[in-house]
C-alpha positions in Angstrom: 0.0 0.0 0.0 1.4 3.4 -0.9 0.5 6.5 1.2 0.4 9.7 -0.8 3.1 12.3 0.2 0.5 15.0 0.9 -1.2 12.8 3.6 -1.2 14.7 7.0 0.5 12.9 9.9 -2.0 11.2 12.2 -3.9 8.0 13.0 -6.1 6.5 10.3 -8.3 3.4 10.0 -8.1 1.4 6.8 -11.3 -0.6 6.1 -11.7 -3.3 3.4 -14.7 -5.4 2.3 -14.5 -8.4 0.0 -16.6 -7.8 -3.2 -17.7 -11.4 -3.5 -17.4 -12.7 0.1 -18.5 -9.6 1.9 -15.8 -10.3 4.6 -14.9 -7.1 6.4 -11.6 -6.2 7.9 -10.0 -3.0 9.4 -6.6 -1.9 10.7 -5.3 1.2 12.4 -2.5 3.0 10.6 -0.3 5.8 11.9 1.3 8.2 9.4 4.3 10.1 10.7 6.1 13.2 9.3 8.6 12.4 6.5 12.2 12.0 7.5 14.8 14.4 6.2 16.0 13.3 2.8 19.2 15.3 2.2 21.7 17.2 4.4 23.7 19.9 2.7 27.4 20.1 3.5 27.4 23.9 3.6 25.3 23.8 6.8 28.2 23.3 9.2 26.4 25.0 12.1 23.6 22.4 12.2 23.7 18.9 13.4 24.3 16.3 10.6 21.7 13.5 10.5 23.0 10.0 9.7 21.3 6.6 9.6 22.0 4.2 12.4 24.3 1.3 11.6 22.4 -2.0 11.8 23.5 -5.6 11.6 26.6 -7.2 13.1 30.3 -7.7 12.2 30.6 -11.5 11.8 34.1 -11.8 10.1 35.8 -13.1 13.2 33.0 -15.4 14.1 32.9 -16.8 10.6 36.7 -17.4 10.6 36.4 -19.2 13.9 33.6 -21.3 12.7 35.6 -22.3 9.5 38.6 -23.2 11.6 36.5 -25.3 14.0 34.8 -27.1 11.1 38.2 -27.8 9.5 39.5 -29.2 12.8 36.4 -31.4 13.3 36.8 -32.7 9.7 40.5 -33.6 10.4 39.6 -35.4 13.6 36.9 -37.4 11.8 39.3 -38.3 9.0 42.0 -39.4 11.5 39.5 -41.5 13.4 38.3 -43.1 10.2 41.9 -43.8 9.2 42.6 -45.5 12.6 39.4 -47.6 12.2 40.6 -48.8 8.8 44.0 -49.8 10.1 42.4 -52.1 12.6 41.0 -54.2 9.8 44.3 -54.6 8.0 
């Protein structure tokens, strides 16, 4: 659903009715003021608005996981090799 830009901020109720089924539904919707879209660099006396950084840095965790998987695979391979030597 697209809200037109000229819609005033506030709380609205959206209501729908099925054409064939006649089923009715409604939901409350809150429209807020638009966020600033551009900050000019010449405005040094005003606070610069930036977006928050989201997500996580997972490089170290990923490297650790790969090392542990490699070590586990090596142990499994050694164990399988020892088991095969018993049957020789």
